[in-house]
C-alpha positions as CSV (number, residue, x, y, z in Angstrom):
1,M,8.4,-69.1,133.7
2,L,5.8,-70.5,131.4
3,L,5.9,-74.1,130.3
4,L,4.2,-75.6,127.3
5,T,2.6,-78.7,128.7
6,D,0.6,-80.0,125.7
7,N,3.3,-80.5,123.0
8,G,5.0,-83.7,123.8
9,T,7.4,-82.3,126.3
10,F,7.8,-83.9,129.8
11,Y,9.2,-81.8,132.7
12,E,10.8,-83.2,135.8
13,F,12.2,-81.2,138.7
14,I,15.0,-82.0,141.1
15,P,14.9,-79.9,144.3
16,K,18.1,-77.8,144.5
17,E,19.3,-79.5,147.7
18,E,19.0,-82.9,146.0
19,Y,21.0,-81.9,142.9
20,G,24.3,-83.8,142.7
21,K,23.2,-86.7,144.9
22,E,23.6,-90.3,143.5
23,N,19.8,-90.8,143.6
24,P,18.1,-87.4,143.8
25,K,14.4,-87.1,144.4
26,I,12.7,-86.3,141.1
27,I,9.2,-84.7,141.2
28,T,6.6,-83.8,138.6
29,L,5.1,-80.4,137.8
30,K,2.1,-81.2,140.1
31,E,4.5,-81.5,143.1
32,V,6.5,-78.2,142.5
33,E,6.2,-75.7,145.3
34,K,6.2,-71.9,144.7
35,D,9.3,-70.0,145.8
36,K,11.5,-73.2,145.9
37,E,14.5,-73.7,143.6
38,Y,14.7,-76.7,141.3
39,V,16.9,-78.1,138.6
40,L,14.7,-78.6,135.5
41,V,15.0,-81.8,133.4
42,I,13.3,-81.6,130.0
43,T,12.5,-84.6,127.9
44,T,10.9,-84.4,124.4
45,N,9.4,-87.0,122.1
46,A,11.8,-86.0,119.3
């Protein structure tokens, strides 16, 4: 997947095993590991 990172969009990732928890660990693009599954949260400046 390609992500546009210079257009006012902020990406956050929740590891699949954290999804659905009351306080899931949320990580940034820098912390994402290859071949792991994540839930993607997208925030825009719109």
